[in-house]
C-alpha positions as CSV (number, residue, x, y, z in Angstrom):
1,A,177.1,-30.2,477.2
2,I,175.1,-27.2,475.2
3,N,172.9,-25.2,476.8
4,G,171.8,-23.2,473.6
5,V,172.7,-21.9,470.1
6,L,172.6,-18.4,469.8
7,M,170.9,-18.1,465.8
8,E,171.4,-14.2,464.0
9,R,169.7,-13.3,461.1
10,K,170.4,-10.8,458.9
11,G,168.3,-10.4,455.4
12,K,169.2,-13.7,453.8
13,R,172.1,-15.0,455.6
14,I,172.3,-16.9,459.3
15,R,174.8,-17.7,461.4
16,L,174.8,-20.4,464.1
17,V,177.1,-20.0,467.2
18,G,176.8,-22.6,470.1
19,T,179.6,-23.4,472.7
20,D,180.1,-26.0,475.5
21,G,182.3,-23.8,477.9
22,K,185.8,-25.0,476.3
23,R,184.5,-24.9,472.2
24,L,183.1,-22.4,470.2
25,A,181.6,-23.5,467.3
26,V,180.2,-21.1,464.4
27,A,177.8,-22.1,461.3
28,A,177.1,-19.6,458.8
29,G,175.2,-20.1,455.3
30,A,172.0,-18.5,453.5
31,C,168.5,-19.0,454.0
32,T,165.2,-17.8,452.9
33,G,163.1,-14.5,453.9
34,E,163.8,-11.3,455.2
35,G,164.8,-9.4,458.3
36,D,166.8,-9.3,461.0
37,M,166.7,-11.8,463.9
38,T,168.7,-12.8,467.1
39,L,167.8,-15.5,469.6
40,I,168.9,-18.1,471.9
41,V,167.5,-21.7,470.7
42,P,167.7,-24.3,474.2
43,S,168.9,-27.4,473.5
44,K,165.9,-29.4,474.0
45,S,164.0,-27.3,471.1
46,L,167.3,-28.1,469.4
47,N,166.8,-31.8,470.0
48,I,163.8,-31.1,468.3
49,L,164.6,-29.2,465.5
50,M,167.2,-31.9,464.5
51,K,164.7,-34.8,464.2
52,M,162.5,-32.4,462.1
53,L,165.5,-32.0,459.7
54,S,165.8,-35.9,459.7
55,E,162.7,-35.8,457.6
56,P,163.9,-35.9,453.3
57,D,161.5,-33.0,452.7
58,A,161.4,-31.0,456.1
59,T,161.2,-27.5,455.7
60,V,160.7,-25.5,459.1
61,T,160.1,-22.1,459.5
62,I,161.5,-19.9,462.6
63,G,160.0,-16.4,463.6
64,K,156.6,-15.0,463.0
């Protein structure tokens, strides 16, 4: 089971890294906004985020 996902934002790029102890998954892409940020998102929060993103016109803001 995944305990959390590392989220790194540098400028307009974002990278997500997760592991279950045996496998490592990495996803990267573009994002809006500026600045750098590194945080670990707990698995409970990931479940909530996935529900929010399943909405057709969902917009999620992370940060300040």
